[in-house]
C-alpha positions as CSV (number, residue, x, y, z in Angstrom):
1,X,0.2,0.2,0.5
2,X,1.0,3.8,-0.3
3,X,1.7,5.0,2.8
4,X,1.2,8.0,1.1
5,X,-2.3,7.7,-0.4
6,X,-5.3,7.7,1.9
7,X,-6.4,4.4,3.5
8,X,-7.8,2.6,6.4
9,X,-6.1,1.4,9.8
10,X,-7.0,-1.5,11.7
11,X,-6.1,-0.7,15.6
12,X,-6.1,-3.0,18.1
13,X,-9.7,-4.4,19.8
14,X,-9.9,-5.7,23.0
15,X,-12.8,-8.0,23.1
16,X,-14.3,-8.3,26.5
17,X,-17.8,-9.0,28.5
18,X,-17.4,-6.1,30.6
19,X,-17.0,-3.8,26.7
20,X,-14.2,-3.9,24.2
21,X,-11.4,-1.4,24.4
22,X,-9.3,0.2,21.0
23,X,-6.4,2.4,21.5
24,X,-4.2,4.1,19.6
25,X,-0.2,5.1,19.5
26,X,1.2,7.3,17.3
27,X,4.3,6.0,15.1
28,X,2.5,2.8,16.5
29,X,-0.7,2.9,14.7
30,X,-0.3,6.3,13.0
31,X,2.7,7.5,11.2
32,X,2.9,11.0,12.7
33,X,3.1,13.2,16.1
34,X,0.1,13.3,17.4
35,X,0.0,17.0,18.3
36,X,-3.6,17.7,18.2
37,X,-6.6,16.3,18.6
38,X,-10.2,17.4,18.2
39,X,-13.7,15.9,17.6
40,X,-16.9,16.8,16.0
41,X,-20.3,16.2,17.1
42,X,-24.1,17.1,16.7
43,X,-24.6,17.4,13.3
44,X,-27.2,18.7,12.0
45,X,-29.0,16.0,9.7
46,X,-27.5,17.5,6.1
47,X,-24.8,19.3,6.8
48,X,-21.2,18.2,5.7
49,X,-17.8,19.0,7.8
50,X,-14.4,19.4,6.5
51,X,-14.7,21.2,2.4
52,X,-10.7,21.7,2.5
53,X,-7.1,20.7,1.9
54,X,-4.3,20.8,4.3
55,X,-0.1,21.8,3.2
56,X,1.2,19.9,5.7
57,X,-1.3,18.8,8.5
58,X,-1.6,14.6,8.6
59,X,-5.2,13.0,10.0
60,X,-6.7,10.1,11.5
61,X,-10.6,10.2,11.7
62,X,-12.3,7.8,14.3
63,X,-16.3,7.3,14.2
64,X,-15.9,7.1,18.3
65,X,-20.1,6.5,17.7
66,X,-22.6,6.5,14.8
67,X,-21.6,6.8,11.7
68,X,-20.4,9.6,8.8
69,X,-18.6,9.3,5.1
70,X,-15.2,10.5,4.4
71,X,-14.7,11.5,1.1
72,X,-11.7,12.6,-0.3
73,X,-10.0,14.0,-3.3
74,X,-6.3,13.7,-4.3
75,X,-6.9,15.7,-7.0
76,X,-7.4,13.1,-10.2
77,X,-10.3,10.6,-8.6
78,X,-12.5,10.8,-5.9
79,X,-13.3,8.3,-3.4
80,X,-16.0,7.6,-0.5
81,X,-15.0,5.9,3.3
82,X,-17.5,5.1,5.1
83,X,-16.6,5.2,9.2
84,X,-18.5,2.7,11.4
85,X,-17.1,0.6,13.7
86,X,-15.2,2.0,16.2
87,X,-11.9,0.9,16.1
88,X,-10.8,1.6,12.4
89,X,-9.2,5.2,11.6
90,X,-8.9,6.4,8.1
91,X,-5.9,8.2,7.1
92,X,-5.7,11.2,5.2
93,X,-2.3,12.6,4.3
94,X,-1.2,15.9,3.3
95,X,-2.6,17.5,0.2
96,X,-6.0,15.2,-0.5
97,X,-9.2,17.8,0.1
98,X,-11.4,15.7,2.2
99,X,-14.7,16.6,3.6
100,X,-17.8,14.5,5.5
101,X,-21.4,14.0,5.4
102,X,-23.7,11.6,6.1
103,X,-23.4,11.9,9.8
104,X,-26.2,9.6,11.5
105,X,-27.9,10.7,15.0
106,X,-25.5,10.9,17.9
107,X,-22.2,10.6,15.7
108,X,-18.9,11.6,17.0
109,X,-15.8,11.8,14.6
110,X,-12.3,12.6,16.4
111,X,-9.6,13.9,14.2
112,X,-5.9,13.0,15.6
113,X,-3.7,15.5,13.6
114,X,-0.2,15.5,13.2
115,X,-0.1,19.7,13.4
116,X,-1.1,22.5,15.4
117,X,-3.8,24.1,14.3
118,X,-2.6,27.0,11.5
119,X,-5.4,28.6,9.5
120,X,-2.1,28.9,6.9
121,X,-2.4,25.1,6.5
122,X,-5.3,25.2,5.3
123,X,-6.2,25.6,1.2
124,X,-10.2,26.2,1.2
125,X,-11.0,26.8,-2.4
126,X,-11.2,23.5,-4.4
127,X,-10.6,25.0,-7.4
128,X,-7.1,26.8,-6.5
129,X,-6.6,23.0,-5.1
130,X,-6.9,21.3,-8.4
131,X,-5.1,23.5,-10.1
132,X,-1.6,22.8,-7.3
133,X,-2.1,19.4,-8.3
């Protein structure tokens, strides 16, 4: 697999009758140091989140609860990834346009990021993104 391509990462899953446990470790399960963590929740029906790319930031996106779709575009092809398991993460490298849609009721998206927030790292115009490719 191309390590710079969008792909699923299977996280450890410890099964227990009392409830299951999964975890993520930097450099072990994700190919970067985790510098920022945020989550997206209470998304109204029909809304999308994201709609940008990053120049340097990499992300691992996990559906902690519920489900949603991540739509990516690398400048040549668009792909859709359904996230609905808390032990599966979607790795999105820098330079990939992405947005999230079709959030189920009570869904929660956890995002692990390789960089601290910087407005200058965002590309928010799709036409400019495509031209850069």
